[in-house]
DORO-985204 format. One record per residue: x, y, z of N, C-alpha, C, CB in turn. Coordinates in nm, 4 decimals. Glycine has a CB too. Example, Ala and Ser with C-alpha at 12.3 -4.5 7.8 and 13.67 -1.06 7.14 Angstrom:
residues 2
PT       npx       npy       npz      capx      capy      capz       cpx       cpy       cpz      cbpx      cbpy      cbpz
PT    1.3190   -0.5690    0.7800    1.2300   -0.4500    0.7800    1.3200   -0.3300    0.7800    1.1308   -0.4473    0.9046
PT    1.2850   -0.2250    0.7080    1.3670   -0.1060    0.7140    1.2900    0.0030    0.7870    1.4084   -0.0598    0.5725
//
This chain:
residues 182
PT       npx       npy       npz      capx      capy      capz       cpx       cpy       cpz      cbpx      cbpy      cbpz
PT   -1.1842    1.8414   -1.3354   -1.2514    1.7820   -1.2203   -1.1726    1.6634   -1.1649   -1.3926    1.7377   -1.2587
PT   -1.1344    1.5705   -1.2534   -1.0594    1.4531   -1.2099   -0.9277    1.4942   -1.1441   -1.0325    1.3595   -1.3289
PT   -0.8625    1.5980   -1.1969   -0.7364    1.6452   -1.1400   -0.7566    1.6927   -0.9968   -0.6774    1.7584   -1.2255
PT   -0.8678    1.7616   -0.9703   -0.8969    1.8072   -0.8347   -0.9149    1.6892   -0.7393   -1.0223    1.8948   -0.8342
PT   -0.9832    1.5856   -0.7856   -1.0049    1.4661   -0.7033   -0.8716    1.3988   -0.6745   -1.1015    1.3669   -0.7734
PT   -0.7892    1.3848   -0.7770   -0.6577    1.3213   -0.7600   -0.5726    1.4019   -0.6632   -0.5852    1.3075   -0.8961
PT   -0.5672    1.5332   -0.6815   -0.4892    1.6188   -0.5906   -0.5374    1.6040   -0.4468   -0.4984    1.7663   -0.6341
PT   -0.6684    1.6003   -0.4298   -0.7258    1.5847   -0.2961   -0.6858    1.4506   -0.2340   -0.8788    1.5965   -0.3022
PT   -0.6911    1.3438   -0.3133   -0.6540    1.2114   -0.2617   -0.5059    1.2037   -0.2285   -0.6898    1.1031   -0.3631
PT   -0.4219    1.2637   -0.3115   -0.2778    1.2662   -0.2824   -0.2532    1.3394   -0.1513   -0.1988    1.3339   -0.3977
PT   -0.3212    1.4513   -0.1326   -0.3067    1.5246   -0.0062   -0.3551    1.4413    0.1121   -0.3842    1.6568   -0.0119
PT   -0.4640    1.3675    0.0927   -0.5148    1.2808    0.2000   -0.4123    1.1759    0.2407   -0.6441    1.2122    0.1562
PT   -0.3413    1.1203    0.1431   -0.2388    1.0200    0.1748   -0.1371    1.0794    0.2712   -0.1683    0.9696    0.0457
PT   -0.0870    1.1984    0.2398    0.0173    1.2563    0.3244   -0.0380    1.3101    0.4559    0.0886    1.3672    0.2500
PT   -0.1627    1.3548    0.4585   -0.2244    1.3933    0.5856   -0.2390    1.2715    0.6760   -0.3620    1.4594    0.5617
PT   -0.2766    1.1594    0.6164   -0.2899    1.0353    0.6930   -0.1557    0.9945    0.7517   -0.3458    0.9224    0.6046
PT   -0.0502    1.0069    0.6730    0.0830    0.9687    0.7215    0.1322    1.0613    0.8319    0.1828    0.9686    0.6066
PT    0.0861    1.1862    0.8297    0.1247    1.2819    0.9342    0.0416    1.2677    1.0605    0.1125    1.4229    0.8821
PT   -0.0633    1.1882    1.0535   -0.1515    1.1691    1.1683   -0.0804    1.0908    1.2781   -0.2802    1.0965    1.1260
PT   -0.1064    1.1263    1.4046   -0.0427    1.0531    1.5140   -0.1057    0.9156    1.5394   -0.0493    1.1354    1.6403
PT   -0.2148    0.8845    1.4690   -0.2856    0.7570    1.4880   -0.1961    0.6390    1.4509   -0.4150    0.7537    1.4037
PT   -0.1837    0.5460    1.5413   -0.1148    0.4207    1.5137   -0.2020    0.3079    1.5660    0.0278    0.4174    1.5786
PT   -0.2144    0.2018    1.4891   -0.2956    0.0896    1.5373   -0.2297    0.0239    1.6581   -0.3168   -0.0142    1.4253
PT   -0.3097   -0.0364    1.7424   -0.2607   -0.1070    1.8606   -0.2265   -0.2501    1.8190   -0.3671   -0.1051    1.9772
PT   -0.1020   -0.2679    1.7748   -0.0578   -0.3977    1.7220    0.0825   -0.4300    1.7731   -0.0601   -0.3976    1.5665
PT    0.0944   -0.4749    1.8977    0.2265   -0.5000    1.9547    0.3124   -0.5970    1.8726    0.2109   -0.5536    2.0937
PT    0.2511   -0.7008    1.8164    0.3286   -0.7957    1.7364    0.3886   -0.7283    1.6127    0.2404   -0.9140    1.6942
PT    0.3062   -0.6478    1.5448    0.3564   -0.5758    1.4282    0.4584   -0.4701    1.4676    0.2413   -0.5112    1.3526
PT    0.4366   -0.4049    1.5809    0.5306   -0.3026    1.6267    0.6708   -0.3615    1.6389    0.4852   -0.2433    1.7618
PT    0.6801   -0.4810    1.6964    0.8104   -0.5469    1.7127    0.8714   -0.5801    1.5765    0.7960   -0.6754    1.7974
PT    0.7884   -0.6255    1.4831    0.8396   -0.6582    1.3499    0.8879   -0.5329    1.2770    0.7315   -0.7289    1.2671
PT    0.8117   -0.4242    1.2866    0.8543   -0.2999    1.2220    0.9824   -0.2466    1.2842    0.7441   -0.1945    1.2311
PT    0.9955   -0.2620    1.4139    1.1197   -0.2220    1.4808    1.2364   -0.3048    1.4285    1.1071   -0.2378    1.6341
PT    1.2127   -0.4327    1.4110    1.3157   -0.5223    1.3590    1.3557   -0.4850    1.2160    1.2665   -0.6672    1.3636
PT    1.2602   -0.4379    1.1367    1.2912   -0.3971    0.9995    1.3920   -0.2829    0.9949    1.1641   -0.3560    0.9274
PT    1.3937   -0.2020    1.0989    1.4835   -0.0865    1.1024    1.6273   -0.1240    1.1372    1.4325    0.0147    1.2020
PT    1.6486   -0.2478    1.1778    1.7817   -0.2946    1.2148    1.8429   -0.3658    1.0952    1.7761   -0.3887    1.3390
PT    1.9611   -0.3239    1.0530    2.0227   -0.3904    0.9377    2.0656   -0.5332    0.9735    2.1443   -0.3094    0.8875
PT    1.9773   -0.6251    0.9451    2.0047   -0.7654    0.9754    1.9837   -0.8488    0.8508    1.9151   -0.8162    1.0904
PT    2.0366   -0.9670    0.8500    2.0278   -1.0533    0.7330    1.8877   -1.1063    0.7074    2.1218   -1.1680    0.7482
PT    1.8024   -1.1092    0.8081    1.6703   -1.1690    0.7892    1.5603   -1.0651    0.7672    1.6357   -1.2543    0.9085
PT    1.5955   -0.9507    0.7082    1.4943   -0.8473    0.6856    1.3860   -0.8958    0.5892    1.5598   -0.7198    0.6311
PT    1.4229   -0.9788    0.4916    1.3215   -1.0332    0.4007    1.2255   -1.1237    0.4771    1.3879   -1.1111    0.2847
PT    1.2780   -1.1976    0.5730    1.1922   -1.2837    0.6553    1.0989   -1.1984    0.7409    1.2777   -1.3768    0.7453
PT    1.1511   -1.0919    0.7973    1.0689   -1.0014    0.8783    0.9591   -0.9392    0.7928    1.1560   -0.8908    0.9423
PT    0.9943   -0.8953    0.6734    0.8949   -0.8389    0.5821    0.7875   -0.9430    0.5509    0.9621   -0.7897    0.4515
PT    0.8276   -1.0642    0.5264    0.7329   -1.1721    0.4993    0.6394   -1.1957    0.6184    0.8082   -1.3011    0.4652
PT    0.6938   -1.1863    0.7376    0.6119   -1.2036    0.8580    0.5089   -1.0912    0.8701    0.7012   -1.2077    0.9838
PT    0.5476   -0.9703    0.8345    0.4544   -0.8575    0.8378    0.3408   -0.8826    0.7388    0.5274   -0.7240    0.8049
PT    0.3768   -0.9241    0.6173    0.2731   -0.9537    0.5184    0.1801   -1.0634    0.5677    0.3362   -0.9947    0.3854
PT    0.2364   -1.1642    0.6345    0.1544   -1.2728    0.6878    0.0525   -1.2193    0.7894    0.2440   -1.3804    0.7532
PT    0.0985   -1.1320    0.8776    0.0076   -1.0730    0.9777   -0.0989   -0.9902    0.9068    0.0862   -0.9846    1.0800
PT   -0.0579   -0.9083    0.8120   -0.1540   -0.8248    0.7400   -0.2597   -0.9082    0.6690   -0.0820   -0.7369    0.6395
PT   -0.2180   -1.0191    0.6114   -0.3095   -1.1022    0.5314   -0.3892   -1.2009    0.6154   -0.2317   -1.1780    0.4265
PT   -0.3657   -1.2003    0.7457   -0.4356   -1.2917    0.8355   -0.5493   -1.2196    0.9071   -0.3380   -1.3524    0.9377
PT   -0.6499   -1.2969    0.9453   -0.7630   -1.2410    1.0186   -0.8090   -1.3427    1.1217   -0.8793   -1.2026    0.9226
PT   -0.8517   -1.2932    1.2368   -0.8937   -1.3833    1.3451   -1.0271   -1.4525    1.3154   -0.9047   -1.3055    1.4757
PT   -1.1059   -1.3960    1.2255   -1.2341   -1.4556    1.1874   -1.2116   -1.5557    1.0734   -1.3364   -1.3452    1.1448
PT   -1.2446   -1.6825    1.0953   -1.2233   -1.7826    0.9892   -1.2924   -1.7478    0.8574   -1.2722   -1.9173    1.0360
PT   -1.4125   -1.6903    0.8637   -1.4835   -1.6532    0.7402   -1.4061   -1.5469    0.6619   -1.6252   -1.6015    0.7731
PT   -1.3498   -1.4522    0.7335   -1.2715   -1.3472    0.6688   -1.1464   -1.4061    0.6051   -1.2334   -1.2377    0.7699
PT   -1.0808   -1.4946    0.6780   -0.9587   -1.5556    0.6257   -0.9870   -1.6402    0.5023   -0.8921   -1.6409    0.7331
PT   -1.0947   -1.7162    0.5070   -1.1335   -1.7977    0.3911   -1.1634   -1.7089    0.2711   -1.2564   -1.8850    0.4243
PT   -1.2357   -1.6002    0.2949   -1.2682   -1.5074    0.1866   -1.1417   -1.4474    0.1268   -1.3606   -1.3959    0.2372
PT   -1.0469   -1.4069    0.2111   -0.9222   -1.3493    0.1603   -0.8451   -1.4531    0.0787   -0.8349   -1.2971    0.2769
PT   -0.8384   -1.5755    0.1274   -0.7688   -1.6806    0.0527   -0.8339   -1.7026   -0.0835   -0.7680   -1.8120    0.1327
PT   -0.9666   -1.7032   -0.0868   -1.0396   -1.7209   -0.2125   -1.0136   -1.6033   -0.3082   -1.1910   -1.7347   -0.1848
PT   -1.0084   -1.4834   -0.2531   -0.9811   -1.3639   -0.3335   -0.8419   -1.3711   -0.3939   -0.9955   -1.2365   -0.2484
PT   -0.7448   -1.4102   -0.3131   -0.6065   -1.4203   -0.3616   -0.5989   -1.5234   -0.4747   -0.5097   -1.4593   -0.2454
PT   -0.6685   -1.6342   -0.4585   -0.6688   -1.7377   -0.5624   -0.7364   -1.6849   -0.6887   -0.7406   -1.8658   -0.5123
PT   -0.8493   -1.6181   -0.6739   -0.9190   -1.5614   -0.7900   -0.8294   -1.4608   -0.8625   -1.0511   -1.4934   -0.7463
PT   -0.7622   -1.3776   -0.7855   -0.6722   -1.2780   -0.8437   -0.5598   -1.3485   -0.9195   -0.6139   -1.1849   -0.7336
PT   -0.4978   -1.4484   -0.8559   -0.3889   -1.5237   -0.9194   -0.4356   -1.5955   -1.0457   -0.3306   -1.6251   -0.8211
PT   -0.5606   -1.6396   -1.0466   -0.6172   -1.7107   -1.1618   -0.6702   -1.6165   -1.2698   -0.7285   -1.8020   -1.1159
PT   -0.6547   -1.4860   -1.2475   -0.7007   -1.3885   -1.3453   -0.8506   -1.3642   -1.3443   -0.6602   -1.4319   -1.4800
PT   -0.9173   -1.4073   -1.2387   -1.0622   -1.3872   -1.2261   -1.0872   -1.2536   -1.1556   -1.1295   -1.5057   -1.1474
PT   -1.0572   -1.1481   -1.2269   -1.0569   -1.0137   -1.1704   -1.1959   -0.9694   -1.1256   -1.0021   -0.9154   -1.2715
PT   -1.2969   -0.9939   -1.2063   -1.4331   -0.9513   -1.1694   -1.4782   -1.0248   -1.0437   -1.5330   -0.9774   -1.2860
PT   -1.4498   -1.1541   -1.0373   -1.4849   -1.2324   -0.9183   -1.4109   -1.1788   -0.7953   -1.4515   -1.3822   -0.9399
PT   -1.2822   -1.1491   -0.8108   -1.2033   -1.0954   -0.6995   -1.2574   -0.9597   -0.6558   -1.0548   -1.0831   -0.7392
PT   -1.2942   -0.8755   -0.7518   -1.3473   -0.7425   -0.7216   -1.4770   -0.7520   -0.6418   -1.3709   -0.6636   -0.8511
PT   -1.5676   -0.8380   -0.6857   -1.6941   -0.8551   -0.6149   -1.6714   -0.9108   -0.4740   -1.7871   -0.9478   -0.6941
PT   -1.5818   -1.0064   -0.4620   -1.5534   -1.0658   -0.3318   -1.4859   -0.9649   -0.2383   -1.4648   -1.1897   -0.3485
PT   -1.4009   -0.8789   -0.2932   -1.3383   -0.7757   -0.2107   -1.4413   -0.6752   -0.1601   -1.2290   -0.7034   -0.2898
PT   -1.5368   -0.6397   -0.2435   -1.6437   -0.5484   -0.1987   -1.7184   -0.6091   -0.0807   -1.7426   -0.5178   -0.3146
PT   -1.7487   -0.7366   -0.0890   -1.8166   -0.8072    0.0201   -1.7282   -0.8141    0.1444   -1.8562   -0.9488   -0.0243
PT   -1.6018   -0.8470    0.1247   -1.5072   -0.8566    0.2365   -1.4960   -0.7228    0.3099   -1.3681   -0.9014    0.1860
PT   -1.4823   -0.6163    0.2344   -1.4696   -0.4829    0.2940   -1.5980   -0.4425    0.3657   -1.4347   -0.3792    0.1863
PT   -1.7122   -0.4789    0.3103   -1.8375   -0.4420    0.3772   -1.8528   -0.5176    0.5096   -1.9584   -0.4709    0.2851
PT   -1.8029   -0.6392    0.5155   -1.8151   -0.7179    0.6386   -1.7055   -0.6861    0.7403   -1.8118   -0.8656    0.6056
PT   -1.5849   -0.6563    0.6928   -1.4718   -0.6288    0.7821   -1.4023   -0.4991    0.7369   -1.3705   -0.7491    0.7828
PT   -1.4685   -0.3859    0.7577   -1.4169   -0.2588    0.7049   -1.2900   -0.2079    0.7736   -1.5227   -0.1544    0.7165
PT   -1.2514   -0.2684    0.8841   -1.1298   -0.2224    0.9517   -1.0083   -0.3092    0.9191   -1.1518   -0.2204    1.1018
PT   -1.0211   -0.3986    0.8238   -0.9093   -0.4839    0.7832   -0.8318   -0.4111    0.6734   -0.9595   -0.6250    0.7335
PT   -0.7199   -0.3527    0.7093   -0.6400   -0.2721    0.6160   -0.6012   -0.3497    0.4914   -0.5149   -0.2213    0.6848
PT   -0.5678   -0.4761    0.5074   -0.5214   -0.5519    0.3910   -0.6324   -0.5763    0.2899   -0.4632   -0.6843    0.4352
PT   -0.7563   -0.5819    0.3334   -0.8662   -0.5944    0.2381   -0.8704   -0.4713    0.1474   -1.0012   -0.6122    0.3121
PT   -0.8540   -0.3535    0.2074   -0.8517   -0.2299    0.1291   -0.7302   -0.2272    0.0368   -0.8509   -0.1069    0.2219
PT   -0.6157   -0.2722    0.0870   -0.4945   -0.2720    0.0052   -0.5079   -0.3668   -0.1141   -0.3730   -0.3112    0.0901
PT   -0.5655   -0.4836   -0.0904   -0.5836   -0.5781   -0.2014   -0.6748   -0.5175   -0.3076   -0.6421   -0.7125   -0.1504
PT   -0.7795   -0.4475   -0.2628   -0.8684   -0.3856   -0.3608   -0.7977   -0.2711   -0.4327   -0.9965   -0.3348   -0.2927
PT   -0.7135   -0.1973   -0.3622   -0.6351   -0.0917   -0.4281   -0.5477   -0.1525   -0.5369   -0.5476   -0.0150   -0.3251
PT   -0.4867   -0.2661   -0.5069   -0.4016   -0.3341   -0.6047   -0.4838   -0.3793   -0.7250   -0.3308   -0.4549   -0.5402
PT   -0.5972   -0.4399   -0.6983   -0.6837   -0.4860   -0.8064   -0.7271   -0.3688   -0.8939   -0.8066   -0.5588   -0.7498
PT   -0.7643   -0.2597   -0.8312   -0.8087   -0.1425   -0.9073   -0.6929   -0.0806   -0.9859   -0.8703   -0.0378   -0.8130
PT   -0.5721   -0.0888   -0.9324   -0.4555   -0.0411   -1.0064   -0.4382   -0.1235   -1.1334   -0.3277   -0.0483   -0.9188
PT   -0.4486   -0.2549   -1.1202   -0.4356   -0.3443   -1.2353   -0.5425   -0.3110   -1.3396   -0.4470   -0.4928   -1.1911
PT   -0.6610   -0.2732   -1.2936   -0.7707   -0.2376   -1.3838   -0.7582   -0.0940   -1.4361   -0.9044   -0.2550   -1.3124
PT   -0.6545   -0.0230   -1.3947   -0.6316    0.1172   -1.4312   -0.7439    0.2085   -1.3846   -0.6154    0.1297   -1.5812
PT   -0.7995    0.1763   -1.2698   -0.9015    0.2586   -1.2042   -0.8290    0.3395   -1.0955   -1.0198    0.1693   -1.1428
PT   -0.7474    0.4334   -1.1404   -0.6527    0.5004   -1.0515   -0.7172    0.5804   -0.9395   -0.5662    0.5904   -1.1310
PT   -0.8238    0.6527   -0.9672   -0.8882    0.7314   -0.8621   -0.9413    0.6378   -0.7535   -1.0031    0.8183   -0.9206
PT   -1.0081    0.5310   -0.7935   -1.0611    0.4363   -0.6953   -0.9481    0.3658   -0.6199   -1.1510    0.3328   -0.7645
PT   -0.8410    0.3367   -0.6900   -0.7260    0.2753   -0.6246   -0.6677    0.3706   -0.5193   -0.6182    0.2373   -0.7292
PT   -0.6554    0.4979   -0.5551   -0.6073    0.5972   -0.4584   -0.6998    0.6064   -0.3374   -0.5947    0.7348   -0.5249
PT   -0.8299    0.6003   -0.3606   -0.9249    0.6038   -0.2485   -0.8998    0.4868   -0.1530   -1.0709    0.5997   -0.3007
PT   -0.8724    0.3699   -0.2096   -0.8463    0.2528   -0.1257   -0.7102    0.2612   -0.0569   -0.8541    0.1257   -0.2094
PT   -0.6128    0.3237   -0.1216   -0.4824    0.3461   -0.0573   -0.5011    0.4370    0.0644   -0.3801    0.4092   -0.1582
PT   -0.5803    0.5433    0.0478   -0.6075    0.6342    0.1603   -0.6672    0.5559    0.2768   -0.7037    0.7490    0.1172
PT   -0.7643    0.4721    0.2480   -0.8301    0.3936    0.3535   -0.7311    0.2955    0.4174   -0.9520    0.3167    0.2959
PT   -0.6497    0.2301    0.3352   -0.5473    0.1378    0.3876   -0.4565    0.2100    0.4851   -0.4637    0.0768    0.2727
PT   -0.4047    0.3256    0.4445   -0.3099    0.3993    0.5280   -0.3759    0.4596    0.6512   -0.2438    0.5088    0.4470
PT   -0.5047    0.4902    0.6427   -0.5754    0.5385    0.7616   -0.5820    0.4285    0.8674   -0.7179    0.5864    0.7248
PT   -0.5925    0.3041    0.8215   -0.5995    0.1906    0.9141   -0.4616    0.1398    0.9551   -0.6784    0.0776    0.8513
PT   -0.3641    0.1488    0.8640   -0.2278    0.1011    0.8910   -0.1289    0.1950    0.8224   -0.2082   -0.0466    0.8415
PT   -0.0890    0.3037    0.8937   -0.0019    0.4050    0.8336    0.1367    0.3529    0.7942    0.0141    0.5192    0.9289
PT    0.1733    0.2356    0.8418    0.3047    0.1795    0.8075    0.2969    0.0852    0.6882    0.3634    0.1057    0.9272
PT    0.1878    0.0856    0.6170    0.1684   -0.0107    0.5080    0.2568    0.0274    0.3887    0.0184   -0.0163    0.4653
PT    0.3787   -0.0243    0.3905    0.4759    0.0069    0.2859    0.4297   -0.0427    0.1489    0.6111   -0.0542    0.3202
PT    0.3509   -0.1482    0.1447    0.2977   -0.1965    0.0172    0.2019   -0.0957   -0.0438    0.2273   -0.3307    0.0359
PT    0.1157   -0.0383    0.0391    0.0224    0.0638   -0.0091    0.0978    0.1879   -0.0558   -0.0785    0.1013    0.1010
PT    0.2048    0.2220    0.0143    0.2852    0.3377   -0.0267    0.3566    0.3119   -0.1590    0.3877    0.3723    0.0818
PT    0.4051    0.1907   -0.1781    0.4648    0.1557   -0.3066    0.3617    0.1630   -0.4183    0.5262    0.0156   -0.3007
PT    0.2409    0.1129   -0.3903    0.1325    0.1221   -0.4877    0.0956    0.2664   -0.5170    0.0106    0.0470   -0.4380
PT    0.0931    0.3486   -0.4128    0.0674    0.4917   -0.4285    0.1691    0.5522   -0.5252    0.0728    0.5640   -0.2913
PT    0.2960    0.5186   -0.5060    0.4003    0.5696   -0.5953    0.3774    0.5270   -0.7393    0.5369    0.5222   -0.5492
PT    0.3380    0.4020   -0.7588    0.3108    0.3522   -0.8944    0.1932    0.4270   -0.9585    0.2812    0.2007   -0.8908
PT    0.0893    0.4509   -0.8790   -0.0259    0.5255   -0.9310    0.0176    0.6664   -0.9716   -0.1399    0.5320   -0.8251
PT    0.0946    0.7301   -0.8850    0.1411    0.8666   -0.9143    0.2256    0.8703   -1.0411    0.2220    0.9223   -0.7961
PT    0.3091    0.7698   -1.0605    0.3877    0.7654   -1.1843    0.2955    0.7582   -1.3058    0.4842    0.6447   -1.1834
PT    0.1962    0.6722   -1.2992    0.1050    0.6568   -1.4124    0.0254    0.7851   -1.4363    0.0093    0.5389   -1.3884
PT   -0.0023    0.8595   -1.3297   -0.0784    0.9837   -1.3422    0.0087    1.1035   -1.3789   -0.1511    1.0121   -1.2133
PT    0.1398    1.0805   -1.3978    0.2295    1.1900   -1.4337    0.2622    1.2805   -1.3170    0.1694    1.2710   -1.5435
PT    0.2696    1.2225   -1.1969    0.3006    1.2976   -1.0743    0.4296    1.2437   -1.0124    0.1828    1.2884   -0.9720
PT    0.5455    1.2666   -1.0790    0.6706    1.2065   -1.0310    0.7136    1.2557   -0.8925    0.7806    1.2349   -1.1297
PT    0.6847    1.3805   -0.8608    0.7224    1.4340   -0.7287    0.6540    1.3550   -0.6178    0.6853    1.5842   -0.7176
PT    0.5233    1.3321   -0.6339    0.4489    1.2584   -0.5318    0.4891    1.1110   -0.5299    0.2980    1.2715   -0.5561
PT    0.5176    1.0559   -0.6474    0.5652    0.9171   -0.6533    0.6943    0.9032   -0.5744    0.5866    0.8721   -0.7999
PT    0.7856    0.9966   -0.5945    0.9138    0.9951   -0.5241    0.8926    0.9995   -0.3730    1.0013    1.1134   -0.5689
PT    0.8065    1.0883   -0.3274    0.7801    1.0988   -0.1836    0.7172    0.9699   -0.1293    0.6876    1.2189   -0.1550
PT    0.6271    0.9099   -0.2054    0.5651    0.7839   -0.1635    0.6675    0.6721   -0.1531    0.4549    0.7441   -0.2609
PT    0.7533    0.6602   -0.2545    0.8567    0.5555   -0.2530    0.9548    0.5764   -0.1374    0.9331    0.5534   -0.3871
PT    0.9930    0.7019   -0.1150    1.0864    0.7297   -0.0047    1.0249    0.6948    0.1307    1.1284    0.8775   -0.0063
PT    0.8979    0.7252    0.1468    0.8298    0.6916    0.2717    0.8217    0.5404    0.2885    0.6886    0.7534    0.2751
PT    0.7960    0.4683    0.1801    0.7905    0.3217    0.1868    0.9246    0.2657    0.2325    0.7518    0.2619    0.0496
PT    1.0337    0.3197    0.1791    1.1677    0.2725    0.2171    1.2030    0.3147    0.3592    1.2732    0.3260    0.1192
PT    1.1550    0.4290    0.4008    1.1771    0.4719    0.5398    1.1157    0.3698    0.6366    1.1160    0.6136    0.5642
PT    0.9984    0.3217    0.6021    0.9297    0.2236    0.6861    0.9923    0.0852    0.6695    0.7797    0.2187    0.6517
PT    1.0253    0.0497    0.5469    1.0819   -0.0816    0.5169    1.2076   -0.0652    0.4317    0.9780   -0.1713    0.4444
PT    1.3227   -0.0485    0.4965    1.4476   -0.0295    0.4215    1.4784   -0.1434    0.3244    1.5623   -0.0143    0.5178
PT    1.4215   -0.2589    0.3464    1.4406   -0.3735    0.2579    1.3956   -0.3424    0.1149    1.3642   -0.4947    0.3115
PT    1.3022   -0.2501    0.1004    1.2499   -0.2150   -0.0315    1.3507   -0.1369   -0.1153    1.1228   -0.1343   -0.0167
PT    1.4547   -0.0860   -0.0537    1.5561   -0.0105   -0.1275    1.6216   -0.0971   -0.2347    1.6628    0.0441   -0.0315
PT    1.6244   -0.2273   -0.2123    1.6843   -0.3184   -0.3112    1.6115   -0.3118   -0.4442    1.6832   -0.4621   -0.2592
PT    1.4801   -0.2999   -0.4380    1.4026   -0.3001   -0.5618    1.3655   -0.1597   -0.6087    1.2773   -0.3816   -0.5431
PT    1.3667   -0.0626   -0.5189    1.3231    0.0722   -0.5545    1.4373    0.1718   -0.5669    1.2257    0.1218   -0.4531
PT    1.5555    0.1329   -0.5290    1.6677    0.2270   -0.5264    1.6915    0.2976   -0.6583    1.7919    0.1558   -0.4868
PT    1.6957    0.2227   -0.7678    1.7206    0.2830   -0.8991    1.6061    0.3739   -0.9419    1.7421    0.1742   -1.0039
PT    1.4840    0.3332   -0.9124    1.3678    0.4155   -0.9474    1.3747    0.5482   -0.8722    1.2349    0.3409   -0.9147
PT    1.4098    0.5413   -0.7453    1.4198    0.6644   -0.6652    1.5293    0.7553   -0.7185    1.4469    0.6311   -0.5176
PT    1.6447    0.6988   -0.7519    1.7544    0.7793   -0.8072    1.7108    0.8478   -0.9366    1.8789    0.6910   -0.8329
PT    1.6463    0.7717   -1.0248    1.5986    0.8295   -1.1511    1.4949    0.9387   -1.1265    1.5390    0.7203   -1.2407
PT    1.4037    0.9142   -1.0336    1.3014    1.0150   -1.0040    1.3633    1.1401   -0.9418    1.1947    0.9569   -0.9100
PT    1.4601    1.1223   -0.8538    1.5272    1.2392   -0.7941    1.5910    1.3249   -0.9026    1.6346    1.1946   -0.6915
PT    1.6564    1.2616   -0.9979    1.7199    1.3361   -1.1067    1.6151    1.4050   -1.1945    1.8070    1.2422   -1.1921
PT    1.5079    1.3340   -1.2242    1.4009    1.3899   -1.3064    1.3356    1.5100   -1.2377    1.2954    1.2825   -1.3366
PT    1.3008    1.4929   -1.1091    1.2361    1.6006   -1.0368    1.3294    1.7211   -1.0240    1.1917    1.5526   -0.8986
PT    1.4582    1.6955   -1.0005    1.5552    1.8060   -0.9904    1.5637    1.8827   -1.1232    1.6957    1.7519   -0.9506
PT    1.5667    1.8106   -1.2356    1.5708    1.8770   -1.3674    1.4420    1.9548   -1.3941    1.5932    1.7731   -1.4794
PT    1.3308    1.8982   -1.3522    1.2009    1.9620   -1.3781    1.1818    2.0897   -1.2977    1.0883    1.8655   -1.3468
PT    1.2497    2.0993   -1.1837    1.2327    2.2182   -1.0998    1.3355    2.3269   -1.1318    1.2427    2.1798   -0.9527
PT    1.4300    2.2975   -1.2209    1.5311    2.3989   -1.2562    1.5043    2.4591   -1.3900    1.6698    2.3397   -1.2554
//
């Protein structure tokens, strides 16, 4: 049963990525375009994208996110989890709220729930390279190297800067998947 749910969620991730839906975010569009240009400040551009993702126009939402990040950093996982549930219920279209909860659930080894939140994150922001990296990590833990490889490659396609940290993992996975299919 769990395998069927996992397979379904993995398929949802890639269906979401194939969807023509793109959020109306001109500021982010320019930053993502800049990420595709081999320039020295790609880390700065990536940081700016994260800043936009983690920001919200509603002061209450921003305060809640800041409190959640602090709770998470302080190891107050249950408090962060409860606060994320509240944040998501109040601002369900904030992709980063879903991504933060996916991350928290990954840390808790709640992989199915984490995958559900990754799906929601990507439905709201299909370019979320952080969610795709998390997806790859979940797939590795679930023994799905083929899907992990595809997730990591998609993350690097969106954010080539990630190749610095994921390049070796991708090479190893490519070799593993090639051996497994022969």
